[in-house]
N, C-alpha and C positions, 0 to 999 in steps of 0.2 A: 636453348642447350636442345639437341635433335632427339628426339624418343624413335623409338621402334611402336613400329605400327600396333604389334599384338600386345603392346607392353600394357599392362593394365595397372590404369593410373591409382586407381584405390589402394594400392598395394606402395603406392612409392613415396616414400617419406618427404614430408615439406621443407623446402630447403630452406633454409639458415640465412635469418637475416641479421648485417652485422651492421654494431652501431658503434662509432667513434666520437666520443663527445669532444673529445678532445682537436678533432679537425677543424674545428668551429669556435674555438674557446679562443678569448683574447681576451687579455689582462686589463682589470677596469682602471687601475692603477689612481684612486682616488681616496685621498688620506681620510673622507669623512662624507655621510650624506650629503646634499644642496639642501638645504632649508628655505634657500629664495626661490619663489616661484618666479620664473620665466616663459616668456610665450613659446621658444625652442625646447625648454626642458619640458616645458607642460603636453605640447605635443606629441614630443619622445616618447614620451609615456604613453600617451594616448594611443599610438600606433601599437606599442606592444599589448595592449588591452583590445584592442579591434582585434591582435591575430589569436586573442584566444590566451594571451596569459594574463596568469592569477596576478591580483595586487601587489603583492610582496615580488613578486619576479619582475613585473613591470617596474615597478617603482625602482628597483635596485638597479635592473639595465637598464634605465633612463639616468640613474647616477645619485639618486635618492634614498628615500627607504619606506616601507608601507605608513609607518604612525605617519612619517611627516605628511606625507600624501593623504592620510585620513585627517588633520589639522588644516588641510588645503580645503580639502571641499565641506570639512561642517562648517569654516568660516566663507566656502562662499552660498554654503546651504542658509545661514544666518543674512545674508548680505539680500540674498532673495527673498527672503522673508520681509525683509523690512524694505524692498523696492529699491536696492542700489546695484547700480551696476557697476564691478572692478575687475578687477585681474582676477578673483577668486571666483564673479560671477563665470566668467568666461571658462574657466577650466570645468567646472562643476557643469557648462553644459557640453564641452568637450568630453570629457569623459564617461558622460550617461550618452551621448550619440556614439562611442568608440564602443561600449558596451553593448548597445544597440542593436550596432553593426553585427558584432560577432552572432550575436542571436538570430540575428535575420540570415545569416550566414547558414547556420547549423537547421535550420528551419527549414531553410531553401533545398539542402541536399535532404534533408527526410522527405518532404514531399516529391523531390525528385525522382527519388528511390522507394517509392512505396510498391511492396509485392519486393524488393530484392532482397532477398535472404541473406545475401553476402554482408549487406549492410549491419554497420554493429549500432542498432540503436538506442539500446541499455544507455551505451556509453555517453551517446548526446544526449539522454532522457536526463541523465545524472548531471552534466557538464549543466544543461539549461536550467536546472534545480540549484546549483550549487550560484551559476548568477543572477536568479533572478527567481528568491524560493516563492515567493508571492502569488506569480503567477502559476508557475511549471513545477510545483510540488503539490500532489494527489492529497488532502487531507486524508487522516488517519482514519482508520473506522475499527470499534472498538469489538473483539472477537464475542460474538455469544456465548453465555457459559455451557458447557456439553454439559449435559446428563451421567450421572453414575462415574462423575469424576475422568472423563471420558473414557468411560469401558462401556460406556453405551446405557439403555435404560435399565436394564435386567441387573446391572453392579449397582443401581440404584443406594447411595448410602442413607439408609432409616435408621430412627432407633424402635426397641423393640415395641413400643405403643405404638408406632407410627404401621408398624407391620399388623399388629393386631386391627388394629381400626381398617386397613386397608381390607384383612381379611374377612372382615365381618360384614364389610361392604360387599365386596363379591361374592360371598354365601346367600347375601342376603335377593341379591339380585339375581342368581340361579335358583333361588329356591319361585320366587317369583316368576320368573322364567317358564320353571320346572309345572308350575300351578295350572298357568294356561295353556300347557300345551298336552295336559292328561285328556283321554278321551273322557264321553259323557260317559260311558258305562262304566267308569270306574270309581262314577262318585253315590255316594249310601243313595238306597231307593227311599223316598220321600214318605212314603207311608208308613215303611217300617220306624222312620225318627220320627213320625207324628205317635206311636202308640198303638194303631191301629192292629184289632187283634188279628192273628189268620187261622186259617181254615184248620190246624188241628184243635183250636181251640173253639172253635164253633163246634165243631163233630163231639169233642171230649161234653159241651155244655147239653148238647140235644142227646147224647146217650145218658145221663146223668136220671 
């Protein structure tokens, strides 16, 4: 759409994106989910996984269900642990490869758009954490307790006994620091403290 050269792009409303789900909808026309694993069915399902579909959607689009597919995967992993090679072990390998393919595609998008603010990286990180929580989810760090019930140290809740104890400690510390800072001339005369008679007393004794 042509724009006037003096048109302010910042005030122009964003164009509305249309979405018509029925344009590509095709009825499945299937009475129930397929429960027997076949190579064409497995490949069709893994193709949806590689495109980024969740297991539930990929399974039904391929003509099965997520619970059935999970059973196939579970049986395939058991066969792998037993050292066997079956149709189910083949399906596990195809399924894992399809999942890895989609994650790699997301990683490549992020690496190719480092510094591009238009990239919605939060969605990519969320999608990767859903696909592989063990490797793409950051560990949760427990928040440190905040002093004062979130109101700061001045509003810390203490008992009256604790408040009195803290006040006594601060007062004692204040008096100690004050005693150190007093000038030497403020200290009492050592001769007077020892009981040495003053000049007045000497004169009285001489006059008697």
